[in-house]
C-alpha positions in Angstrom: 0.0 0.0 0.0 1.4 3.4 -0.9 1.8 6.1 1.7 0.9 9.7 1.2 4.4 10.7 0.2 4.5 8.0 -2.5 1.1 9.0 -3.8 2.1 12.7 -3.9 5.3 11.9 -5.7 3.6 9.6 -8.2 0.8 12.1 -8.8 3.3 14.8 -9.3 5.3 12.7 -11.7 2.2 11.6 -13.6 0.5 15.0 -13.6 0.7 14.9 -17.4 2.9 15.7 -20.3 1.3 19.2 -20.3 2.9 19.9 -16.9 6.3 18.8 -18.3 5.9 20.9 -21.4 4.9 23.8 -19.1 7.9 23.2 -16.9 10.1 23.6 -19.9 8.6 27.1 -20.5 9.3 28.0 -16.9 12.9 26.7 -16.7 15.8 29.0 -17.5 18.6 26.8 -18.6 21.1 29.5 -19.3 21.6 33.2 -18.5 19.6 35.4 -20.9 17.1 32.6 -21.6 13.6 33.8 -22.5 12.1 30.8 -20.7 10.8 31.4 -17.2 10.0 34.9 -16.0 11.7 38.2 -15.7 13.7 38.0 -12.5 12.6 40.8 -10.1 15.8 42.8 -9.8 14.5 46.4 -9.8 16.1 48.0 -6.7 13.1 50.1 -5.6 10.7 47.2 -6.1 12.9 44.7 -4.3 13.4 47.2 -1.4 9.8 48.2 -1.0 8.0 44.9 -1.7 10.8 42.3 -1.1 11.3 43.6 2.4 8.0 41.9 3.4 7.7 39.0 1.0 9.3 37.3 -1.9 9.6 39.9 -4.7 7.3 38.3 -7.4 8.2 38.7 -11.0 6.0 41.3 -12.6 5.5 38.7 -15.4 3.3 36.6 -13.1 0.3 38.9 -13.5 -1.1 41.2 -16.2 -0.8 44.9 -15.9 -4.4 45.3 -14.9 -3.8 43.1 -11.9 -0.8 45.1 -10.8 -2.8 48.3 -11.3 -5.4 46.8 -8.9 -2.7 46.0 -6.4 -1.4 49.5 -6.5 -4.9 51.0 -6.0 -5.5 48.8 -3.0 -2.4 49.5 -1.0 -4.6 50.4 2.0 -5.9 46.9 1.9 -2.9 44.8 0.9 -3.8 41.4 2.4 -4.6 42.8 5.8 -1.9 45.5 5.8 -1.9 49.2 5.0 1.1 50.1 2.9 2.3 53.7 2.8 4.9 54.0 0.1 6.6 57.4 -0.5 5.2 58.9 -3.7 8.4 58.5 -5.7 8.7 54.8 -4.6 5.1 54.2 -5.4 5.4 55.7 -8.9 8.6 53.7 -9.5 7.2 50.4 -8.3 4.0 50.9 -10.4 5.9 51.8 -13.5 8.2 48.7 -13.1 5.2 46.4 -12.6 3.2 47.8 -15.4 6.1 47.9 -17.9 7.0 44.3 -17.2 3.6 42.7 -16.6 2.7 39.3 -18.1 0.7 40.8 -20.9 3.7 42.9 -22.0 6.5 40.3 -21.2 8.3 38.3 -23.9 9.3 35.6 -21.4 7.8 32.1 -22.1 6.4 31.8 -18.6 4.5 35.0 -18.8 3.2 34.1 -22.3 2.0 30.7 -20.9 0.2 32.4 -18.0 -1.5 34.8 -20.3 -2.8 32.0 -22.5 -5.2 31.0 -19.7 -5.8 34.4 -18.0 -7.3 36.0 -21.1 -9.5 38.9 -20.0 -9.6 38.1 -16.3 -8.1 40.3 -13.7 -6.6 38.0 -11.1 -5.8 39.6 -7.7 -4.1 36.6 -6.1 -1.5 34.5 -7.9 -3.6 31.4 -7.2 -6.4 33.0 -9.3 -4.1 32.5 -12.3 -5.4 29.2 -13.8 -1.9 27.8 -14.8 -0.5 28.6 -11.3 -3.4 27.1 -9.5 -3.3 23.9 -11.6 0.4 23.4 -11.2 0.2 23.7 -7.4 -3.1 21.8 -6.9 -1.4 18.6 -5.8 1.1 20.3 -3.5 -1.7 22.3 -1.8 -3.5 19.0 -1.0 -0.2 17.5 0.4 0.5 20.6 2.5 -2.9 20.3 4.1 -2.2 16.7 5.0 1.5 16.7 6.0 2.7 18.8 8.9 6.3 17.9 8.0 6.3 20.1 4.9 8.1 23.2 6.0 6.6 25.6 3.4 3.0 26.1 4.5 1.8 28.6 1.8 2.6 29.3 -1.8 3.5 33.0 -1.2 7.2 32.2 -0.6 8.2 30.9 -4.1 11.9 30.6 -3.2 10.9 28.2 -0.4 10.5 25.4 -3.0 11.7 26.8 -6.3 15.4 27.0 -5.8 16.0 29.5 -8.6 12.7 31.6 -8.3 14.8 34.7 -7.6 16.3 34.2 -11.1 12.9 33.8 -12.7 13.3 30.0 -13.2 10.5 27.7 -12.0 11.3 24.3 -13.7 10.2 21.1 -12.1 13.8 19.8 -12.0 14.7 22.7 -9.7 12.0 21.9 -7.1 13.0 21.2 -3.6 10.1 21.0 -1.2 11.4 20.9 2.4 9.8 18.0 4.2 8.6 16.3 1.0 11.4 16.1 -1.6 13.4 13.0 -1.6 16.3 14.4 -3.6 19.1 16.8 -3.0 19.1 20.5 -4.0 20.2 21.0 -7.6 23.7 22.2 -8.2 24.3 25.9 -7.6 24.3 28.0 -10.7 24.1 31.7 -11.5 21.6 32.7 -14.1 21.8 36.4 -14.0 24.9 38.3 -15.0 
């Protein structure tokens, strides 16, 4: 009889050829690759947003979603954010200019194929994101040993998320993965 870990690993491995094909679109194999997403490296954005949570790639959501975020800074997931006007303007420009619907990166293009005209406010409202994390969400609910308890900390499982790379081969889920961390590499120059 298979235990929950074996079921999760088997389900993850068998989650279809579509997931593998999608993974290839999200994996940056070399510096400068257009696979994956734009790595969030803008200094103002990283300082203002990355000081509280993982600085998400602007290519994870369309511009209209980022615009909604910026309009709701007084209700930012239970917090009120007070950014200085210059920082707010810089962050908004960065997010809007590099949003999924404007990004040439394959990951953003893949996300936009399913978003269409929707305006997702949360990352899990993006159909591709939700589908790719469905199994792990079920496992998180059932296994207390899994160290990452939410999907808001991308770098907790995706070892090169800070470089915009989210390939399945780079996954290391603390408390669940049975393999070692992938070799260190530098994607950005």
